[in-house]
C-alpha positions in Angstrom: 147.7 53.9 112.6 148.5 56.8 110.4 149.5 56.6 106.7 146.9 54.2 105.5 145.7 55.5 102.1 142.3 55.4 100.6 141.2 55.9 96.9 137.5 56.7 97.2 134.6 58.6 95.5 134.4 62.1 97.1 131.7 64.5 98.0 132.4 68.2 98.7 130.0 69.2 101.6 128.5 72.6 101.7 128.4 74.2 105.2 128.9 70.8 106.9 131.7 68.8 108.5 131.5 65.2 109.4 133.8 63.8 112.2 134.8 60.3 113.0 132.3 58.4 115.1 129.6 60.9 114.1 126.4 59.7 112.4 124.8 62.4 110.2 122.5 62.9 107.2 122.8 65.4 104.5 121.0 66.2 101.3 122.8 65.9 97.9 121.6 67.5 94.7 124.7 67.9 92.6 125.0 65.4 89.8 128.7 64.7 90.4 128.0 64.0 94.2 125.0 61.8 93.3 127.3 59.8 91.0 130.0 59.5 93.6 127.5 58.2 96.1 126.1 55.7 93.6 129.7 54.5 92.9 130.4 54.2 96.6 127.3 52.1 97.2 128.2 49.9 94.3 131.8 49.3 95.6 131.6 48.9 99.3 129.8 51.9 100.9 133.0 54.1 101.7 133.2 57.7 100.7 135.6 60.6 101.3 134.0 63.8 102.4 135.5 67.2 102.9 134.0 70.7 103.6 133.8 73.1 100.7 135.6 76.4 101.3 133.3 78.6 99.2 129.6 77.6 99.4 128.9 79.3 96.1 131.2 77.2 93.9 129.0 74.8 91.9 131.8 72.5 90.5 134.5 72.3 93.3 137.9 70.9 92.6 140.8 70.1 94.9 141.6 73.7 95.6 138.0 74.3 96.7 137.8 71.9 99.6 139.7 71.7 102.9 142.6 69.3 103.0 141.3 67.4 106.0 138.1 65.4 105.7 136.6 62.1 106.8 136.2 58.6 105.3 132.5 57.7 105.9 130.4 54.6 105.5 127.1 55.1 103.8 124.3 53.6 105.9 121.3 54.7 103.9 120.4 56.6 100.7 116.8 57.9 100.3 116.0 59.2 96.8 113.6 62.2 96.8 112.1 64.0 93.8 114.8 66.6 93.5 117.7 65.2 95.5 118.8 62.3 97.7 119.2 62.2 101.5 122.2 60.2 102.7 122.9 58.9 106.1 126.6 58.3 106.9 128.8 57.4 109.8 132.3 58.9 110.2 135.0 56.3 110.3 138.4 58.0 110.3 139.9 61.4 109.8 141.8 61.6 106.5 143.9 64.2 104.6 143.4 64.8 100.9 146.5 63.6 99.2 145.4 64.3 95.6 142.3 64.6 93.4 142.5 61.6 91.1 139.6 62.5 88.9 136.9 65.2 88.6 134.7 63.5 86.0 132.2 61.9 86.0 132.5 62.4 89.8 135.2 63.4 92.2 137.6 60.6 93.1 140.3 61.3 95.7 143.1 59.7 97.4 143.2 60.3 101.2 145.6 59.3 103.8 144.5 58.5 107.3 145.7 61.0 109.9 146.2 60.8 113.7 143.4 61.9 115.9 
């Protein structure tokens, strides 16, 4: 079913792509990303992730991420001294419709895409 929309906290991934049905872990150290994950855990475990175009950008916005990403379910968060390690499972491929907010964390609306 295409067209289903999601308004979720978002994480811009550096050098990583997550696909539907994939289980993967990644490290998070950006404060905005940590807050997005915290919000997702508090409200149902779903998160929108998309790969960042330029890995050097510290504060990515809508123009800095690819338009196709994935809605993931957070399975586990391990807090480490300098960052957090997050285990997720990809649920559905989604397109970035708009960036709803960039503070205090990225919040995006995505639309489920075919495939």
